[in-house]
N, CA and C of each residue as an Amber inpcrd file, in Angstrom:
protein
   603
   1.8120000 -11.6790000  14.6900000   0.2000000 -11.5660000  14.8810000
  -0.5030000 -11.1240000  13.7220000  -1.7130000 -11.4380000  13.1680000
  -2.1720000 -11.0360000  11.9390000  -2.8390000  -9.8170000  12.3800000
  -2.6590000  -8.7570000  11.4100000  -3.1650000  -7.3250000  11.6230000
  -4.7410000  -7.2440000  11.5560000  -5.4140000  -6.5120000  12.4150000
  -6.8400000  -6.2560000  12.1680000  -7.3430000  -5.0290000  11.2000000
  -6.1270000  -3.9590000  11.3430000  -6.5070000  -2.7160000  10.6760000
  -5.1030000  -2.4880000   9.7210000  -5.2580000  -2.2200000   8.6530000
  -4.0620000  -1.9100000   7.5610000  -4.4170000  -0.4750000   7.0350000
  -3.4710000   0.5330000   6.8120000  -3.6110000   1.7040000   6.1170000
  -2.9690000   1.3640000   4.9970000  -3.7000000   1.4470000   3.7600000
  -3.2510000   1.2360000   2.3780000  -3.4320000   2.5070000   1.7740000
  -2.1000000   2.9370000   1.2500000  -1.8220000   4.1000000   0.6520000
  -1.5290000   4.0290000  -0.9430000  -2.0320000   4.6920000  -1.8640000
  -1.5940000   4.4640000  -3.2420000  -1.2970000   6.0240000  -3.7800000
   0.0930000   6.0180000  -4.2310000   0.5930000   7.3510000  -5.0000000
   0.4710000   7.2140000  -6.4720000   1.3220000   8.1520000  -7.2160000
   1.0800000   8.2150000  -8.4680000   2.0070000   7.4250000  -9.4330000
   2.6540000   6.3190000  -8.5630000   3.5430000   5.5260000  -9.4110000
   2.7330000   4.4470000  -9.9460000   3.4680000   3.7950000 -11.1880000
   2.8580000   2.8350000 -11.7510000   2.7030000   1.4830000 -11.0050000
   1.4060000   0.7620000 -10.9680000   1.4320000  -0.4800000 -10.3150000
   0.0340000  -0.6390000  -9.5070000  -1.1070000  -0.2020000 -10.0740000
  -2.1230000  -0.3660000  -9.3560000  -2.9110000  -1.5780000  -9.3350000
  -2.3090000  -2.5010000 -10.2050000  -2.8960000  -3.9300000  -9.9830000
  -2.4120000  -4.4430000  -8.7550000  -1.0940000  -4.1540000  -8.2280000
  -0.6600000  -4.4330000  -6.9040000  -1.5320000  -4.1060000  -5.7950000
  -1.8700000  -2.8130000  -5.8540000  -2.8330000  -2.0420000  -4.8590000
  -4.1240000  -2.9730000  -4.8600000  -4.7820000  -3.2260000  -5.7750000
  -6.1620000  -3.8020000  -5.9380000  -6.0170000  -5.0390000  -5.3190000
  -5.0110000  -5.8790000  -5.6590000  -4.7250000  -7.2100000  -5.3940000
  -4.4260000  -7.3110000  -3.7920000  -3.7180000  -6.2810000  -3.4700000
  -3.4790000  -6.4310000  -2.0530000  -4.5760000  -5.9970000  -1.3090000
  -5.2320000  -5.1190000  -1.6710000  -6.6750000  -4.4660000  -1.0790000
  -7.7890000  -5.7530000  -0.9080000  -7.7630000  -6.6690000  -1.9030000
  -8.7730000  -7.6050000  -2.1300000  -8.1770000  -8.6880000  -1.1170000
  -6.8860000  -8.9750000  -1.1000000  -6.4630000  -9.9910000   0.0440000
  -6.7530000  -9.6290000   1.2710000  -6.4740000  -8.4900000   1.6840000
  -7.0100000  -7.9940000   3.2620000  -8.2910000  -8.0760000   3.4410000
  -9.2360000  -7.6640000   2.5720000 -10.6380000  -7.8200000   2.8000000
 -10.9890000  -9.2700000   3.0230000 -10.5660000 -10.0820000   2.0870000
 -10.8850000 -11.6680000   2.1910000 -10.4200000 -12.4220000   3.5750000
  -9.3790000 -11.4750000   4.2730000  -9.0520000 -11.9920000   5.3370000
  -9.5250000 -11.1850000   6.6890000 -10.9000000 -10.3950000   6.2580000
 -11.6500000  -9.6860000   7.1030000 -10.5910000  -8.5700000   7.8820000
  -9.6190000  -7.9740000   7.1450000  -9.0150000  -6.7350000   7.8530000
  -9.5520000  -5.5990000   7.4150000  -9.7250000  -4.5810000   8.2760000
 -10.0830000  -3.3000000   7.8050000  -8.9940000  -2.7280000   7.2590000
  -9.5170000  -1.8320000   6.2780000  -8.3670000  -1.1860000   5.1460000
  -8.8340000   0.2460000   5.3170000  -7.8430000   0.9620000   5.8290000
  -7.9250000   2.6500000   5.5680000  -7.2850000   3.1920000   4.3970000
  -7.9990000   3.3810000   3.4140000  -7.3940000   3.5510000   2.0850000
  -7.4320000   5.3100000   1.8180000  -6.1940000   5.3110000   1.4660000
  -5.6430000   6.9480000   0.9860000  -4.9360000   6.7440000  -0.2300000
  -5.8690000   7.9830000  -1.0200000  -4.9650000   7.7180000  -2.6110000
  -4.5910000   9.2390000  -2.9770000  -3.7570000   9.6020000  -3.2140000
  -3.5110000  10.8940000  -3.7460000  -3.9440000  11.1330000  -5.1840000
  -4.2540000  12.3180000  -5.6540000  -4.6760000  12.6530000  -6.9320000
  -4.1100000  11.9030000  -8.0840000  -2.7400000  11.7690000  -8.1700000
  -2.2360000  11.0900000  -9.2270000  -2.4130000   9.8080000  -9.1280000
  -2.5500000   9.0820000  -7.8630000  -2.8740000   7.6160000  -7.6900000
  -4.2610000   7.2830000  -8.2480000  -5.3710000   8.1650000  -8.2700000
  -6.4220000   8.1740000  -8.9510000  -6.5150000   8.0670000 -10.3020000
  -5.4910000   8.9960000 -10.8130000  -5.2920000   9.0380000 -12.1620000
  -4.7800000   7.7500000 -12.8240000  -3.4320000   7.1650000 -11.9540000
  -2.8780000   5.9920000 -12.5160000  -3.9390000   4.8640000 -12.4520000
  -4.6500000   4.9320000 -11.2790000  -5.7260000   3.7060000 -11.1070000
  -6.7260000   3.5380000 -12.4820000  -7.1650000   5.0010000 -12.7270000
  -8.0000000   4.7430000 -13.9570000  -7.4040000   4.4170000 -15.1420000
  -6.0190000   4.6280000 -15.2970000  -5.1830000   4.4820000 -16.5140000
  -4.8000000   3.0560000 -16.7220000  -4.7920000   2.2430000 -15.5870000
  -4.0900000   1.0840000 -15.5150000  -5.0910000  -0.2730000 -15.0340000
  -6.2700000   0.1980000 -14.6360000  -7.4840000  -0.6030000 -14.3820000
  -8.7340000  -0.2530000 -14.7590000  -9.7960000  -1.0080000 -14.8270000
 -10.9160000  -0.4320000 -15.0860000 -11.8030000   0.1160000 -13.8450000
 -11.2710000   0.1120000 -12.6180000 -11.6680000   1.0150000 -11.6100000
 -11.6670000   2.4990000 -11.5830000 -12.4600000   3.2940000 -11.5080000
 -12.2840000   4.8220000 -11.6510000 -13.0370000   5.3560000 -10.6250000
 -11.9860000   5.7810000  -9.7620000 -12.5730000   6.5020000  -8.3830000
 -12.6080000   7.9800000  -8.3700000 -13.6390000   8.5510000  -8.2040000
 -13.6760000  10.0620000  -7.8340000 -14.8500000  10.3920000  -6.9870000
 -14.8940000  11.5930000  -6.7200000 -16.0340000  12.0630000  -5.7590000
 -15.3500000  12.3200000  -4.3860000 -16.3410000  12.3040000  -3.5170000
 -16.2380000  12.2460000  -1.9510000 -15.5700000  10.7430000  -1.6590000
 -14.8450000  10.9940000  -0.4060000 -14.4820000   9.7420000   0.0930000
 -15.6600000   8.7050000   0.4950000 -16.7650000   9.1300000   0.8770000
 -17.8770000   8.1480000   0.9930000 -18.2760000   7.5090000  -0.2220000
 -18.1840000   8.2310000  -1.5510000 -18.5670000   7.8190000  -2.7560000
 -17.4530000   6.8710000  -3.2580000 -16.2960000   6.8390000  -2.7470000
 -15.1330000   5.9730000  -3.1700000 -15.1880000   4.7350000  -2.2510000
 -15.7150000   4.9810000  -1.0010000 -15.8490000   3.7620000  -0.3160000
 -17.0990000   2.9840000  -0.7260000 -17.9680000   3.6100000  -1.1930000
 -19.2740000   2.6840000  -1.8330000 -18.7930000   1.9290000  -3.2650000
 -18.0320000   2.7300000  -3.7820000 -17.4360000   2.1150000  -5.0330000
 -16.5600000   0.7800000  -4.8550000 -15.7380000   1.1050000  -3.7700000
 -14.4940000  -0.0860000  -3.6950000 -15.4430000  -1.3220000  -3.1710000
 -16.3140000  -1.0000000  -2.1160000 -17.2250000  -2.2920000  -1.5670000
 -17.8570000  -2.9440000  -2.6870000 -18.4090000  -2.2000000  -3.8880000
 -19.0810000  -2.8610000  -4.7790000 -18.1130000  -3.6670000  -5.6920000
 -16.8040000  -3.0090000  -5.9500000 -15.7910000  -3.6750000  -6.6150000
 -15.5580000  -5.0410000  -6.2090000 -15.1810000  -4.9440000  -4.7670000
 -14.6180000  -6.0240000  -4.0160000 -15.6190000  -6.9020000  -3.7450000
 -17.0510000  -6.5370000  -3.5480000 -18.2000000  -7.3240000  -3.1780000
 -17.9040000  -7.3850000  -1.6590000 -17.4680000  -6.4340000  -1.0230000
 -17.2410000  -6.6330000   0.2110000 -17.9540000  -5.9410000   1.2350000
 -17.7720000  -6.1850000   2.6310000 -18.6940000  -5.3800000   3.5660000
 -18.0380000  -4.0500000   3.7130000 -18.9090000  -2.9120000   3.5700000
 -18.4530000  -1.7740000   3.5800000 -17.9770000  -1.3270000   4.8280000
 -18.2460000  -1.8000000   6.0370000 -17.8240000  -1.8750000   7.0070000
 -16.4050000  -1.9350000   7.1540000 -15.6380000  -2.6310000   6.3140000
 -14.1840000  -3.2480000   6.3360000 -13.2610000  -2.0130000   5.6020000
 -14.2230000  -1.1010000   4.8800000 -13.3590000   0.0500000   4.1740000
 -13.6400000   1.2700000   4.8290000 -12.4890000   2.0950000   4.6470000
 -12.6940000   3.4080000   5.2530000 -11.7340000   4.0810000   4.0450000
 -12.2430000   5.2640000   3.6110000 -11.6900000   6.1220000   2.6770000
 -11.3530000   7.3440000   3.0800000  -9.9130000   7.9760000   2.9190000
  -9.8490000   9.3920000   3.4560000  -9.0970000  10.0780000   2.5520000
  -9.3540000  11.3630000   2.1870000  -8.5980000  12.1140000   1.2230000
  -7.3130000  12.5810000   1.8410000  -6.5220000  12.8850000   0.8570000
  -5.1290000  13.1050000   1.3310000  -4.8660000  14.4160000   2.0830000
  -5.8060000  15.1460000   2.0920000  -5.9340000  16.4570000   2.8250000
  -6.8590000  16.2680000   4.2160000  -7.1530000  15.2220000   4.5090000
  -8.0840000  14.8770000   5.5450000  -7.4040000  14.9430000   6.9660000
  -6.8060000  15.9290000   7.4740000  -6.0060000  15.6990000   8.5960000
  -6.6620000  15.1990000   9.7580000  -7.9170000  15.1860000   9.9750000
  -8.4550000  14.9370000  11.2690000  -8.6640000  13.2030000  11.2640000
  -8.4570000  12.6590000  10.0700000  -8.5890000  11.0990000   9.9800000
  -7.7560000  10.3330000  10.8840000  -8.2010000   9.3250000  11.4510000
  -7.3740000   8.3080000  12.1190000  -6.1970000   8.0640000  11.8980000
  -5.5170000   7.8060000  10.7450000  -4.1230000   7.4730000  10.5610000
  -3.4130000   8.5050000  10.5740000  -3.9160000   9.9310000  11.0410000
  -2.9310000  11.1950000  11.2130000  -2.6220000  11.1100000  12.8010000
  -3.1360000  10.1620000  13.4980000  -2.9620000  10.2260000  14.9760000
  -2.2500000   9.0330000  15.5460000  -1.3850000   9.0550000  16.5270000
  -0.6980000   7.9900000  17.1360000  -1.6310000   7.1760000  17.8500000
  -2.6430000   7.7930000  18.5950000  -3.4980000   7.2180000  19.3100000
  -4.5060000   6.2830000  18.6000000  -4.4510000   6.2890000  17.3260000
  -5.6700000   5.4410000  16.7880000  -4.6210000   4.7780000  15.4460000
  -3.5480000   4.4970000  15.4410000  -2.9220000   4.2940000  14.3370000
  -2.8270000   2.7160000  14.0610000  -2.9910000   2.3530000  12.7540000
  -3.3810000   0.9140000  12.2750000  -2.2170000   0.0680000  12.7380000
  -2.6570000  -1.2040000  12.6890000  -1.3560000  -2.1870000  12.8780000
  -0.1940000  -2.3280000  12.0100000  -0.5440000  -1.7540000  10.7920000
   0.6030000  -1.7400000   9.8570000   0.0740000  -0.6760000   8.7760000
   1.1050000  -0.4010000   7.9520000   0.6300000   0.3730000   6.7860000
   1.4170000   0.1690000   5.5370000   0.9380000   0.1270000   4.3240000
   1.6180000  -0.1460000   3.1000000   1.4500000   1.0090000   2.2670000
   2.4180000   1.4080000   1.5340000   2.3860000   2.5370000   0.2630000
   2.6590000   1.6750000  -0.8650000   1.6730000   1.2350000  -1.5790000
   1.8850000   0.5190000  -2.8440000   0.8810000   1.0910000  -4.0600000
   1.4700000   1.3800000  -4.8780000   2.9380000   1.6450000  -5.1430000
   3.3550000   3.0440000  -4.5270000   4.5480000   3.0060000  -4.3490000
   5.2520000   4.2610000  -3.7120000   5.9840000   5.2190000  -4.6910000
   5.7690000   6.2940000  -4.8790000   6.5640000   7.1490000  -5.8660000
   7.9040000   7.5380000  -5.1340000   8.6770000   8.0230000  -6.0450000
   9.7440000   8.4880000  -5.4130000   9.6440000   9.8220000  -4.7040000
   8.7690000  10.6070000  -4.7460000   8.3570000  11.8750000  -4.3510000
   7.9130000  11.6860000  -2.9230000   6.9620000  10.5970000  -2.7350000
   6.3150000  10.0150000  -1.4720000   7.3500000   9.5250000  -0.4940000
   8.4000000   8.6430000  -1.4070000   9.3660000   8.1540000  -0.5830000
  10.0640000   9.2300000   0.0540000  10.8310000  10.1070000  -0.5760000
  11.5830000  11.3400000  -0.3070000  10.8400000  12.2670000   0.9880000
   9.4630000  12.4190000   0.8720000   8.7050000  12.9640000   1.9080000
   8.7170000  12.2410000   3.4130000   8.5840000  10.9770000   2.9210000
   8.3330000  10.1010000   4.2100000   9.9910000  10.0500000   4.8830000
  10.9070000  10.0310000   4.0870000  12.3440000   9.9700000   4.4750000
  12.5430000  11.1730000   5.3210000  12.0230000  12.1800000   5.1380000
  12.4780000  13.3480000   5.8880000  11.5660000  14.0000000   6.9380000
  10.0900000  13.1760000   6.7570000   9.0770000  13.1610000   7.7280000
   8.4720000  14.8200000   7.4290000   8.4020000  15.2580000   6.1890000
   7.8800000  16.5040000   5.8840000   6.1460000  16.3750000   6.2960000
   5.5620000  15.3350000   6.1220000   4.1220000  15.1830000   6.3310000
   3.2640000  16.2390000   5.7250000   3.6470000  16.3810000   4.3750000
   2.8670000  17.2940000   3.5310000   1.4910000  16.7990000   3.2870000
   1.4030000  15.5920000   3.2290000  -0.2990000  15.1990000   3.1300000
  -0.4230000  13.9880000   4.1460000  -1.7580000  13.4380000   3.9260000
  -2.0840000  12.4230000   5.0770000  -1.4020000  10.9540000   4.8570000
  -0.9730000  11.0060000   3.7660000  -0.1800000   9.6370000   3.3980000
   1.1040000   9.6240000   4.0510000   1.6810000  10.9220000   3.8620000
   3.1030000  11.2500000   4.4490000   3.1740000  11.1500000   5.8690000
   1.8690000  11.7860000   6.5780000   1.6710000  11.7560000   7.8470000
   1.3980000  10.4940000   8.6440000   0.4860000   9.6450000   7.8230000
   0.2770000   8.4390000   8.3250000   1.4950000   7.4110000   8.4050000
   2.4850000   7.7940000   7.4410000   3.6460000   6.8640000   7.4990000
   4.5270000   7.3040000   8.6830000   4.3820000   8.7600000   8.7830000
   5.2710000   9.3190000   9.9430000   4.9010000   8.8200000  11.2630000
   3.7090000   8.6820000  11.2490000   3.1170000   7.9730000  12.6300000
   3.1900000   6.6590000  12.8590000   3.4040000   5.9870000  11.7560000
   3.6170000   4.5310000  11.7210000   5.0610000   4.3950000  12.2240000
   5.9180000   5.1470000  11.8020000   7.1750000   4.6260000  12.1830000
   7.5380000   5.2540000  13.5660000   7.0940000   6.4530000  13.9530000
   7.1990000   6.7840000  15.3290000   6.5330000   5.9060000  16.2160000
   5.4950000   5.1540000  15.9000000   4.7570000   4.3540000  16.7680000
   5.3330000   2.8660000  16.9240000   6.3320000   2.8420000  15.9170000
   7.1110000   1.5810000  15.6210000   6.1900000   0.2500000  15.3500000
   5.2200000   0.8070000  14.3520000   4.4330000  -0.1930000  13.6540000
   5.0910000  -0.5940000  12.1920000   4.6500000  -1.6640000  11.8400000
   5.1430000  -2.3570000  10.4350000   4.8560000  -1.1560000   9.2860000
   5.8270000  -0.5880000   8.4870000   5.5130000   0.1930000   7.4380000
   6.3760000  -0.3110000   6.4120000   5.5730000  -0.5580000   5.2750000
   6.0340000  -1.2610000   3.8640000   6.1490000  -0.4360000   2.7710000
   6.8670000  -0.1070000   2.3170000   6.9850000   0.9340000   0.8750000
   7.4150000  -0.0180000  -0.2600000   6.5080000   0.1320000  -1.4600000
   6.6430000  -0.5980000  -2.4660000   6.9710000   0.1870000  -3.5870000
   8.3850000   0.6980000  -3.7000000   8.9230000   1.6270000  -4.7470000
   8.8530000   1.0910000  -6.1460000   8.0310000   1.9770000  -6.9610000
   7.8210000   1.4280000  -8.2470000   8.8090000   2.6050000  -9.2510000
   9.9400000   2.3150000  -9.3860000  10.7400000   3.1770000 -10.1410000
  12.0750000   2.4190000 -10.6050000  12.3910000   2.7430000 -11.9150000
  13.9480000   1.9650000 -12.3180000  14.5860000   3.1120000 -13.6580000
  15.8580000   3.1240000 -13.3580000  16.6350000   2.5810000 -12.3910000
  16.3520000   3.4820000 -11.1030000  16.9990000   3.2800000  -9.9830000
  17.0990000   4.0490000  -8.7510000  18.2830000   4.9870000  -9.1380000
  18.0310000   6.3130000  -8.7830000  19.1190000   7.3620000  -8.5580000
  19.8340000   7.0020000  -7.0950000  21.0980000   7.7370000  -6.8790000
  21.4440000   7.5360000  -5.5400000  20.8500000   8.3580000  -4.4670000
  20.1860000   9.3350000  -4.9380000  18.9460000   9.9940000  -4.2120000
  18.0510000   8.9690000  -3.6140000  17.5070000   8.1370000  -4.6240000
  16.4250000   7.2850000  -4.3160000  17.1410000   6.1360000  -3.1740000
  18.2240000   5.8030000  -3.6170000  18.9030000   4.6150000  -2.7810000
  19.1320000   5.1120000  -1.2360000  19.9150000   6.4220000  -1.2310000
  19.7860000   6.9620000   0.0060000  18.7290000   7.1210000   0.9270000
  17.5630000   7.5260000   0.3920000  16.4050000   7.5870000   1.1190000
  15.9600000   6.4170000   1.4650000  16.0610000   5.4060000   0.6370000
  15.5850000   3.9930000   0.9360000  16.3170000   3.2640000   2.1050000
  17.7860000   3.6800000   2.1820000  18.8690000   3.3340000   3.0260000
  18.4620000   3.7720000   4.3850000  17.9020000   5.1110000   4.2240000
  17.6970000   5.7990000   5.6550000  16.2410000   5.3640000   6.2090000
  15.4180000   5.0450000   5.4000000  14.0760000   4.4520000   6.0250000
  14.4110000   2.9930000   6.4200000  15.1680000   2.3980000   5.7050000
  15.5060000   0.9340000   6.1320000  16.0510000   0.8760000   7.3730000
  17.0120000   1.9240000   7.6660000  17.5460000   1.6600000   8.8660000
  16.8540000   1.9810000  10.1580000  15.6140000   2.6710000   9.6700000
  14.5500000   3.0320000  10.9290000  13.5950000   1.9340000  10.6810000
  13.7720000   0.8940000  10.2090000  13.0010000  -0.4170000  10.3560000
  11.9040000  -0.2530000   9.3960000  11.6520000   0.4120000   8.2470000
  10.8140000   0.4860000   7.1680000  11.0980000  -0.8330000   6.1920000
  10.1640000  -1.3980000   5.8780000  10.3940000  -2.6250000   4.8710000
  10.2910000  -1.9740000   3.5780000  11.4600000  -1.9020000   2.8240000
  11.6660000  -1.5510000   1.4620000  11.2820000  -2.8640000   0.2630000
  10.1190000  -3.0010000  -0.2720000   9.7620000  -4.1010000  -0.9940000
   9.5830000  -3.6540000  -2.6040000  10.6370000  -3.5580000  -3.2810000
  10.5300000  -3.1000000  -4.7270000   9.7260000  -4.3410000  -5.4120000
   8.7440000  -4.1680000  -6.2860000   7.8390000  -5.1510000  -6.8870000
   8.7010000  -5.7090000  -7.9790000   9.8450000  -6.4880000  -7.6370000
  10.5440000  -7.5670000  -8.4660000  10.1680000  -8.8020000  -8.4750000
   9.3260000  -9.2000000  -9.2620000   8.6700000 -10.5480000  -9.4900000
   9.7380000 -11.4570000  -9.6840000   9.8090000 -13.0660000  -9.0960000
  10.5830000 -13.9030000  -9.7000000   9.9590000 -14.3530000 -10.4170000
  10.6290000 -15.3360000 -11.3460000  10.1300000 -16.3110000 -12.2960000
  10.2890000 -17.5730000 -12.2390000  10.9090000 -18.2080000 -11.1080000
  11.4550000 -19.4440000 -10.9290000  10.3080000 -20.3470000 -10.7380000
   9.0240000 -19.8560000 -10.3360000   7.7190000 -20.8790000 -10.3570000
   6.9480000 -20.7740000 -11.3940000   7.5730000 -20.3920000 -12.8640000
   7.0480000 -20.7940000 -13.8990000   5.6200000 -20.0050000 -14.2880000
   5.9320000 -18.5310000 -14.0060000   4.5750000 -17.8440000 -14.0550000
   4.1850000 -17.6980000 -15.4050000   2.8640000 -17.7770000 -15.7610000
   2.5580000 -17.6250000 -17.1350000   1.4750000 -16.6670000 -17.5090000
   1.2980000 -15.6880000 -16.5990000   0.4190000 -14.7040000 -16.6550000
   0.7690000 -13.5020000 -15.7640000   0.2980000 -12.0680000 -16.2330000
   0.5050000 -11.2470000 -15.4190000   0.0790000 -11.0730000 -13.8160000
  -1.0320000 -11.7440000 -13.9430000  -1.8290000 -11.7320000 -12.5590000
  -0.9260000 -12.6720000 -11.5520000  -0.1890000 -13.7820000 -12.0930000
   0.5890000 -14.7380000 -11.5780000   1.9690000 -13.6230000 -10.8870000
   2.2170000 -13.0050000 -11.7040000   3.5860000 -12.3030000 -11.3720000
   3.2670000 -11.0150000 -10.3030000   1.8900000 -10.4410000 -10.3520000
   1.3270000  -9.5880000  -9.4380000   1.2290000 -10.4110000  -7.8830000
   0.4410000 -11.4660000  -7.9030000   0.5450000 -12.2820000  -6.8680000
   1.9040000 -12.7300000  -6.2470000   2.8810000 -12.7500000  -6.9900000
   4.2010000 -13.0380000  -6.2740000   4.5410000 -11.9910000  -5.5750000
   4.1210000 -10.6220000  -6.0120000   4.7140000  -9.6130000  -4.9670000
   4.0170000  -9.4130000  -3.9130000   2.6080000  -9.4770000  -4.2480000
   1.5730000  -9.4680000  -3.2150000   1.7680000 -10.5890000  -2.0110000
   2.0190000 -11.4820000  -2.3560000   2.3630000 -12.6500000  -1.3770000
   3.4880000 -12.1890000  -0.5070000   4.6080000 -11.5950000  -1.0050000
   5.6170000 -11.1140000  -0.0870000   5.3430000 -10.0120000   0.5670000
   4.4470000  -9.0460000   0.1880000   3.7520000  -8.0100000   1.1910000
   2.8780000  -8.7310000   2.3200000   2.1910000  -9.5380000   2.0470000
   1.5520000 -10.3350000   2.7750000   2.0290000 -10.9610000   3.9860000
   3.1790000 -11.6870000   3.1220000   4.1730000 -12.2520000   4.4390000
   4.7170000 -11.1600000   5.3820000   5.2780000 -10.1660000   4.8480000
   5.6900000  -9.1160000   5.7730000   4.6450000  -8.6200000   6.8120000
   3.3370000  -8.5830000   6.4990000   2.2100000  -8.2910000   7.3250000
   1.9720000  -9.3190000   8.1530000   2.2580000 -10.7600000   7.8780000
   1.9470000 -11.7200000   8.8940000   0.7380000 -12.3080000   8.4120000
   0.2920000 -12.1260000   7.2320000  -0.9650000 -12.7570000   6.8650000
  -0.7940000 -14.0590000   5.9270000  -1.3540000 -14.9880000   6.5250000
  -0.9790000 -16.4610000   5.7190000  -1.8210000 -16.3590000   4.4540000
  -0.9270000 -16.7780000   3.5030000  -1.4860000 -16.8350000   1.9390000
  -1.0700000 -17.9640000   1.1500000  -1.4710000 -18.1170000   0.1860000
  -1.0220000 -19.2790000  -0.8080000  -1.0430000 -18.8070000  -2.3560000
  -1.0100000 -17.2840000  -2.2980000  -0.7820000 -16.7950000  -3.6350000
   0.2460000 -17.1400000  -4.5990000   1.1540000 -17.6640000  -4.1360000
   2.3550000 -17.8650000  -4.9530000   3.2530000 -19.0690000  -4.4270000
   3.4350000 -20.1370000  -5.2360000   4.3950000 -21.2760000  -4.6430000
   5.7160000 -20.7920000  -4.1340000   5.8810000 -21.4850000  -2.7090000
   7.1060000 -21.3350000  -2.1440000   8.2080000 -21.8850000  -2.9590000
   9.3050000 -21.3920000  -2.6560000  10.6350000 -22.0120000  -3.0810000
  10.8480000 -23.5180000  -2.6180000  10.9400000 -24.6250000  -3.5780000
  11.0810000 -25.8720000  -3.3800000   9.8090000 -26.4250000  -3.4740000
   8.7530000 -25.8480000  -3.3710000   7.4600000 -26.4680000  -3.5240000
   6.9490000 -26.9980000  -4.9210000
């Protein structure tokens, strides 16, 4: 079933283009997005894209609505320390959550259930409520610690989706490589898309 609400979290790992493309695809499908970003995530976003997010969550919401030319009602923004936000509670958990990109620090915190900030807490809630949680870990090479944390989460039903694009579809631009990964995320969320050619097409 297609989700109606998704929690999208961005941490300080590289890969802001994945975040923005996924955000846009959700909005185009009229899916409400609960957006949370850490301060390192904001820094990476500003370094890797033309979008600069700062100020209050309300100002960020307005900026995002303008950037995507979207209905502001589809976007909610929460600070990482906003413990009263809906994503922190199992009684109002979103249909699914994606951490994209996911730093190894955030992945480790989620794996041990430390709930040090709203991103970690929202992920913890998503796991305990048995909703879809997708982590997009952007690191290379992976250490044994990273792999053990991913294995632990995978055994709990978490989808580990590293942004490793394929090249069999003859991509000729970075945007097409980004779409390849975002299409895989959308597939896991149950959202129909034609961002990237399917094998055999």
